[in-house]
C-alpha positions in Angstrom: 236.7 -13.6 109.0 235.7 -17.1 108.4 234.4 -18.4 111.6 234.0 -21.9 110.3 236.7 -24.4 110.8 237.9 -27.6 109.1 238.8 -30.6 111.3 239.3 -33.0 108.5 243.1 -34.0 108.3 243.9 -35.8 104.7 246.3 -38.7 105.7 248.8 -39.7 102.8 251.0 -42.6 102.8 253.9 -41.8 100.7 256.1 -44.8 101.2 260.0 -44.4 100.4 260.2 -40.9 98.8 263.2 -38.6 98.0 263.6 -35.9 100.6 263.5 -33.4 97.9 260.0 -34.7 96.5 258.7 -34.8 99.6 259.9 -31.1 100.4 258.2 -30.0 97.1 255.1 -31.7 97.9 255.2 -29.9 101.4 255.9 -26.6 100.0 252.8 -27.1 97.3 250.4 -28.1 100.2 251.5 -25.2 102.5 251.4 -22.5 99.6 247.6 -23.7 98.9 246.8 -23.2 102.7 248.2 -19.9 102.8 247.0 -18.6 99.6 243.5 -19.7 100.6 243.8 -17.9 103.9 244.7 -14.7 102.0 242.2 -15.2 99.6 239.4 -15.7 102.4 240.6 -12.4 103.6 239.1 -10.4 100.5 235.7 -12.4 100.5 232.7 -12.2 102.6 232.2 -14.8 105.3 229.6 -16.7 103.2 232.2 -16.9 100.1 234.9 -18.3 102.3 236.6 -21.5 101.4 237.5 -24.0 104.6 241.2 -24.3 104.3 242.8 -27.9 104.1 244.8 -29.9 106.5 247.3 -32.6 105.6 249.2 -35.6 107.4 252.1 -37.1 105.5 253.9 -40.0 106.2 257.0 -41.3 104.6 260.5 -42.6 104.8 263.7 -41.2 103.1 266.6 -42.6 101.3 269.7 -41.7 103.8 269.6 -37.9 104.1 271.1 -35.3 106.2 269.2 -32.2 107.2 270.1 -28.9 108.7 267.8 -26.3 110.4 268.0 -22.8 110.4 269.6 -22.6 113.5 272.1 -25.2 112.6 275.7 -25.3 113.2 277.8 -26.7 110.0 280.6 -28.2 112.6 277.8 -30.4 113.8 278.0 -32.4 110.4 281.0 -34.5 111.0 281.5 -35.8 107.5 282.6 -33.7 104.4 280.3 -33.5 101.4 282.3 -35.8 99.0 282.6 -38.7 101.9 278.5 -38.1 102.7 277.8 -38.5 98.9 280.3 -41.2 97.8 280.7 -43.5 101.1 277.5 -43.4 102.6 275.4 -42.6 99.6 273.4 -39.9 101.4 272.3 -36.3 100.6 272.3 -32.9 102.6 270.0 -30.4 102.7 269.6 -27.0 104.5 265.7 -26.5 105.4 263.8 -23.7 106.7 262.7 -25.3 110.3 264.0 -25.3 113.5 266.6 -27.3 115.0 270.0 -28.7 114.0 271.3 -31.3 111.9 269.3 -34.7 112.1 269.5 -38.0 109.9 266.6 -39.4 107.8 266.7 -43.0 106.5 264.8 -46.0 105.9 263.3 -47.8 108.8 262.5 -44.2 110.0 259.0 -43.0 110.3 258.8 -39.6 109.0 255.6 -37.4 109.8 254.8 -34.3 108.3 251.7 -32.4 109.3 250.6 -29.6 107.2 247.9 -28.0 109.4 246.1 -24.6 109.5 246.2 -24.1 112.9 243.3 -21.7 112.9 241.3 -24.8 112.4 242.7 -26.1 116.1 244.3 -23.7 118.2 246.7 -20.9 117.5 249.6 -22.0 120.0 253.1 -23.3 118.8 254.4 -24.4 122.1 250.9 -26.5 122.6 251.4 -27.9 119.1 255.1 -29.0 119.7 254.0 -30.7 123.0 250.8 -32.6 121.4 253.3 -33.8 118.6 255.7 -35.1 121.4 252.7 -36.6 123.3 251.6 -38.5 120.3 255.0 -40.1 120.0 255.1 -40.8 123.9 251.6 -42.6 123.6 252.8 -44.7 120.4 255.9 -45.7 122.5 253.6 -46.6 125.3 251.5 -49.1 123.1 255.0 -51.0 123.1 255.6 -50.9 126.5 258.2 -48.0 126.6 258.1 -45.0 129.0 259.2 -42.0 127.0 258.9 -38.3 127.8 260.5 -35.2 127.4 263.8 -33.3 128.6 263.5 -29.6 129.6 264.9 -27.3 127.2 265.3 -30.2 124.4 262.5 -30.7 121.6 261.8 -34.4 121.0 261.1 -37.5 122.7 263.7 -39.4 124.9 263.7 -42.9 126.8 265.5 -42.8 130.0 264.8 -39.2 130.1 264.5 -38.4 133.9 267.4 -36.4 135.3 267.5 -38.2 139.0 269.5 -41.0 139.6 268.1 -44.5 138.9 267.5 -47.8 141.3 270.6 -48.5 143.2 272.2 -45.4 142.5 272.7 -46.2 138.6 272.7 -42.9 136.0 270.2 -42.4 133.8 271.2 -43.1 130.1 268.7 -40.7 128.2 268.5 -41.7 124.5 266.6 -39.8 121.7 264.1 -41.7 119.8 262.1 -39.2 118.0 263.7 -35.8 116.6 261.2 -32.6 115.9 261.6 -29.5 113.8 258.9 -27.8 112.5 258.0 -24.2 110.7 255.0 -22.1 110.8 253.8 -19.1 109.0 250.3 -17.8 109.4 249.7 -20.6 111.5 250.4 -23.1 108.8 252.7 -25.8 109.8 255.2 -27.9 108.0 257.9 -30.1 108.7 257.2 -32.3 111.7 258.9 -35.5 113.5 261.2 -38.5 112.7 260.6 -41.5 114.9 263.4 -44.2 114.5 261.6 -47.3 114.2 263.9 -49.8 112.4 266.8 -47.2 111.5 270.2 -47.9 110.9 271.8 -46.1 113.8 275.1 -45.9 112.6 274.2 -43.0 110.1 274.1 -40.9 113.4 277.7 -41.2 114.1 278.4 -38.7 111.3 276.4 -35.8 113.1 276.1 -34.4 116.5 272.4 -35.1 116.4 270.2 -32.2 116.9 273.4 -30.4 118.1 273.3 -32.6 121.5 276.8 -34.1 122.0 276.1 -35.9 125.3 273.2 -38.0 124.9 272.6 -41.0 122.6 270.3 -42.0 119.9 268.0 -45.3 120.0 265.3 -46.7 117.9 262.1 -48.8 118.7 263.7 -52.0 117.1 266.9 -51.6 119.5 264.9 -51.1 122.7 262.5 -54.2 121.8 265.1 -56.2 120.4 262.8 -57.2 117.1 262.0 -55.2 114.0 258.7 -53.4 114.2 256.1 -52.8 111.4 256.0 -49.3 110.0 252.6 -49.4 109.0 251.5 -50.5 112.7 253.4 -47.8 114.2 251.5 -45.4 111.7 248.4 -46.5 112.8 249.4 -45.9 116.3 250.6 -42.4 115.7 247.7 -41.1 113.6 245.2 -42.5 115.8 246.9 -40.4 119.0 247.1 -37.5 116.8 243.6 -37.6 115.9 242.6 -38.0 119.7 245.1 -35.0 120.8 244.2 -32.6 118.0 240.3 -33.9 117.8 241.1 -34.5 114.1 238.8 -36.2 111.8 241.4 -38.3 109.8 240.1 -38.9 106.1 241.4 -40.4 102.9 241.8 -38.5 99.8 238.6 -40.2 98.5 236.8 -39.3 101.5 237.4 -35.5 101.7 234.6 -33.4 101.6 234.7 -29.8 100.2 
């Protein structure tokens, strides 16, 4: 078994990209890592190759996706209206979670990591993804956190009563859904930055009917640079996972 690990993570900023194109690229990179791991099992230690890691950032044109555990009734609009009225597409995909929306102004992150290079614990992986977003929101003066039993990142997330007996109003700002096989991850998180939240009215987001959705722009009352948010997120991911972030030109074989 290869005792060496690779902490390098190649960052790719893909910009606005069709969901299918990004999915195909994820599948290609994912398969490459898995195939290298399988090949390494047949080689002597000194012949084995380090497995690569990738972190993709992008936006998508309007698209709804549903995970393997999703419920069709949580998509509240039929396919014809979805396409003709909203100009959106729909995909069923192999990730955890229910239905969610991706669109312009939303930062989507796809970490494609060999967790054998970091730690083999999916629960810890999910919590660190959430923590990177919580720390990013703190950079903008927002206190975010988790709600027990619900994946993702929330504002006004505490379950007790607020000041003056006012009830909390939990709002989801970042959805997450991942797939992992042989400790290789794909899919990831979707952080609402300048997202048009009206698209969420056509779904029960993540299958949760009694909680709202929000964005960084709504909470701050201004638009926020997506590139600026990327810089915060990738810095926190690097610290939490002890990654060495590199561009394609900097990758060492």
